C-alpha positions as CSV (number, residue, x, y, z in Angstrom):
1,X,-1.0,-0.8,-1.3
2,X,-1.6,2.9,-0.5
3,X,1.0,5.5,0.9
4,X,0.1,4.9,4.5
5,X,1.0,1.2,4.6
6,X,4.6,1.6,3.2
7,X,7.1,0.2,5.5
8,X,10.0,2.2,7.0
9,X,12.3,-0.2,5.2
10,X,10.8,0.7,1.9
11,X,11.1,4.3,2.4
12,X,14.9,3.8,3.2
13,X,15.1,1.7,-0.1
14,X,13.7,4.7,-1.9
15,X,16.0,7.0,-0.4
16,X,18.9,5.1,-1.3
17,X,17.6,4.8,-4.7
18,X,17.0,8.5,-5.0
19,X,20.4,9.1,-3.7
20,X,21.9,6.8,-6.5
21,X,20.0,8.6,-9.2
22,X,21.3,11.9,-7.9
23,X,24.9,10.6,-7.9
24,X,24.6,9.1,-11.5
25,X,23.2,12.8,-12.6
26,X,26.4,14.3,-11.1
27,X,28.6,11.7,-13.1
28,X,26.7,12.0,-16.2
29,X,27.3,16.0,-15.9
30,X,30.9,15.5,-15.1
31,X,31.6,13.1,-18.1
32,X,29.7,15.5,-20.3
33,X,31.9,18.4,-19.1
34,X,34.9,16.2,-19.6
35,X,33.9,15.3,-23.2
36,X,33.4,18.9,-23.9
37,X,36.7,19.7,-22.4
38,X,38.6,16.9,-24.4
39,X,36.7,18.1,-27.6
40,X,37.7,21.8,-27.0
41,X,41.4,20.8,-26.7
42,X,41.4,18.8,-29.8
43,X,39.0,20.8,-32.2
44,X,39.0,24.2,-30.4
45,X,40.2,27.6,-31.9
46,X,43.1,28.2,-34.0
47,X,45.3,29.0,-31.3
48,X,46.1,25.8,-29.6
49,X,47.4,27.1,-26.4
50,X,44.1,28.8,-25.7
51,X,42.2,25.5,-26.9
52,X,44.3,23.4,-24.7
53,X,43.9,25.8,-21.7
54,X,39.9,25.7,-22.4
55,X,40.0,21.9,-22.4
56,X,42.3,21.8,-19.2
57,X,39.7,24.1,-17.3
58,X,36.8,22.0,-18.3
59,X,38.5,18.6,-17.6
60,X,39.7,19.9,-14.1
61,X,36.0,21.2,-13.2
62,X,34.7,17.8,-14.4
63,X,37.2,15.9,-11.9
64,X,36.3,18.2,-9.2
65,X,32.6,17.6,-9.8
66,X,33.1,13.8,-9.8
67,X,35.1,14.0,-6.5
68,X,32.5,16.2,-5.0
69,X,29.7,13.8,-6.1
70,X,31.5,10.7,-4.8
71,X,32.0,12.4,-1.4
72,X,28.6,13.6,-1.1
73,X,27.0,10.1,-2.4
74,X,29.1,8.4,0.2
75,X,28.2,10.7,3.0
76,X,24.5,10.6,2.4
77,X,24.4,7.1,1.9
78,X,25.9,6.6,5.6
79,X,23.2,9.0,6.8
80,X,20.4,7.1,5.1
81,X,21.8,3.9,6.5
82,X,22.0,5.3,10.0
83,X,18.4,6.8,9.7
84,X,19.8,10.5,10.4
85,X,18.9,12.2,7.2
86,X,18.6,16.1,7.5
87,X,16.7,17.4,4.4
88,X,18.2,20.6,2.9
89,X,21.1,20.7,5.7
90,X,23.8,21.4,3.0
91,X,22.6,23.5,0.1
92,X,26.0,25.3,0.0
93,X,27.9,22.4,-1.7
94,X,25.4,21.8,-4.7
95,X,25.3,25.7,-5.3
96,X,29.3,25.9,-5.1
97,X,29.5,23.1,-7.6
98,X,27.1,24.8,-9.9
99,X,28.9,27.9,-9.8
100,X,32.2,26.2,-10.4
101,X,30.6,24.5,-13.3
102,X,29.1,27.8,-14.9
103,X,32.6,29.6,-14.1
104,X,34.6,27.0,-15.8
105,X,32.2,27.1,-18.8
106,X,32.6,30.9,-19.0
107,X,36.3,30.6,-18.8
108,X,36.6,27.9,-21.5
109,X,34.5,30.0,-23.8
110,X,36.4,33.2,-23.4
111,X,39.5,31.2,-24.1
112,X,37.9,29.7,-27.2
113,X,36.7,33.1,-28.7
114,X,40.2,34.7,-28.1
């Protein structure tokens, strides 16, 4: 079977699977961030207040990432089902989420180094 003979249903299945892989990547990143946050709170700096604050920042950012990923996954899943996917229409959300991730990591680092 060559690429020109792929049915529309097969393409839709591929889109759903790609959406699910992306969702799982977001979840994996959120879980790793949460683990780092809990580790920072437990084994962080000598000052427990700063370690706890750093862990809290990372856990909150992870929860926000998990929530954003779930909302994005469901919305895109509905678009795929309806056949109305607009490629590259919403790049602001992932960019903002990446900025939140980096900012949370920097804040946690500053708190742990203090």
